[in-house]
KEKEMAR-71545 format. One record per residue: residue in three letters; x, y, z of N, C-alpha, C in turn. Coordinates in steps of 0.05 Angstrom, whole numbers, plus 32768, in hexadecimal, padded with zeros to 4 digits. Example, Ala and Ser with C-alpha at 12.3 -4.5 7.8 and 13.67 -1.06 7.14 Angstrom:
REM residues 2
ala81087F8E809C80F67FA6809C81087FBE809C;ser81017FD3808E81117FEB808F81028001809D;
REM end
This chain:
REM residues 74
met81B47C7C7E9E81C27C777EBB81D67C777EBC;lys81EB7C797EB082017C6C7EA4820E7C8D7EA9;asn82027CA07EA1820A7CB87E9482007CCB7EB5;leu81EB7CCA7EBF81E97CD37EE481FA7CD07EEE;ser820A7CB17EEC821E7CA37EFF822F7CBC7EF8;ala823E7CC47EE982567CC47EDF824C7CE67EE4;phe82357CF27EE082337D0D7EE782337D197F06;leu82297D027F17822E7CF97F31824A7D057F3E;leu82587CF07F3482747CE87F40827C7D027F35;ile82737D157F1F828E7D2C7F1C82827D3C7F31;gly82697D447F2F82687D5A7F37826B7D577F5F;ala826E7D2D7F6F827D7D2B7F8082957D367F80;phe82A67D377F6E82C07D3E7F6C82BF7D617F63;ala82B27D737F5F82A97D8A7F5E82A77DA47F75;phe828F7D857F8C82957D947FA3829F7D8C7FB9;ala82BF7D7E7FB182C17D757FCC82D67D827FC6;leu82E77D8B7FB182F77D9D7FAE82FE7DAE7FBF;pro82EF7DC47FBB82F77DD97FCA82F27DD87FE4;phe82EA7DBA7FEC82E87DCA801183057DB68017;glu83157DA18002832F7D9A800B83447DA88009;ala83357DBD7FF083497DD57FF5834B7DF08009;ala83317DEB8016832F7E01802F833C7DF6804C;cys83397DD6804A834C7DCF8063836C7DD5805B;glu83777DCE804883937DD0804883927DEE8053;thr83AA7DEE805D83B87E00806783D77E01805C;val83DE7E15804C83F67E15803A84077E388042;gly84157E308047842E7E3E8051842F7E458071;ala84437E698075843F7E6B809A84227E6080A7;pro84277E5D80C484177E4780CE84007E6B80D8;glu84067E8080CD83F87E9180D383E77E9680C1;ser83DE7E8580A883D37E83809D83BA7E7680A4;ser83BF7E6380B783AC7E4780BB83A27E6280D9;lys83A47E7980D983917E8080F983787E9A80E0;pro83637E9580F4834C7E9B80EE834D7EBC80E8;leu83427EC980D2833D7EDA80CF83387EF480E5;thr83267EF380F383237F06810C83497F0C8119;arg83487EED811C83667EF18128837A7F018123;leu83777F038104838C7F1080F6838F7F2C80F5;ser837A7F3580F3836A7F5380EC83747F528106;thr837A7F52811F837D7F61813883997F598138;asp83A57F47812783C97F46812F83D17F65811C;leu83C27F63810683CF7F7A80F983C47F8F8103;his83B17F9F810A83B87FB2811583A77FAC813F;pro83C87FB1814883C47FB2816683B37FBC8175;gly83B57FD6816983A17FEF817C83897FDC8177;lys83847FD6816E83627FCA8164836B7FB2817B;leu83547FB4818C83497F9F81A183337F938197;phe83297F8C818C830F7F818184830D7F818167;ser83017F6E815C83047F5C814582E57F65813F;ser82D47F64814C82B77F5C813F82AE7F768152;leu82927F81814A82827F9C815F82727F92816C;asn826C7F72816B82597F68818282737F66819E;lys82857F64819A82927F5E81AD829B7F7C81BC;arg829E7F9181A782A27FA981B782877FAC81C6;lys82707FA581C482567FB081CB825F7FA181E2;lys82567F9081E3825F7F7881FA82737F808213;gln82857F8E8203829E7F96821F82947FB18221;asn82867FBE820F82867FDA821F82637FDD822A;lys825B7FC3822A823D7FC0823F824B7FBD825C;arg826A7FA9825C82707F9A826F82737FBC8283;his82877FC38276829B7FDB827D82827FEF8283;lys826F7FF6828282588003828682527FFF82A7;ala824C7FE182A1823C7FD382BC82557FD882D2;ala826E7FD082D482877FD382E0828A7FFB82EC;lys827C800582D88284801E82E78271802E82F2;arg824D801B82F1823E802882F882418011831B;arg82468005831682507FF68336825D80008345;thr8279800D83398292801483428285803A834F;arg826F804983438261805C834A8252805E835D;trp82438039835A8233803D8374823F803C8393;ala8257803183888263801783A08279803783B1;val827D80508397828A806983AE8276807883B9;asn8258807983B5824D808F83B78243808083D1;gly8238806783CF8227805C83E1823C805A83FC;
REM end
């Protein structure tokens, strides 16, 4: 039983260490930004960080275009 409790204690430390390291941000505030925000910062011409956002925006743009077309013709 003593052996098992020691094993569990070591396991708990091994489990907690990566989480503790992940929570700490070392360095400049830029390093604490999410990765998607960083990728758009590095490439200013790139407006979308994910394809899903691009798809949504494209859908919105097409709908707006369709509405204006009908408004002009009607």
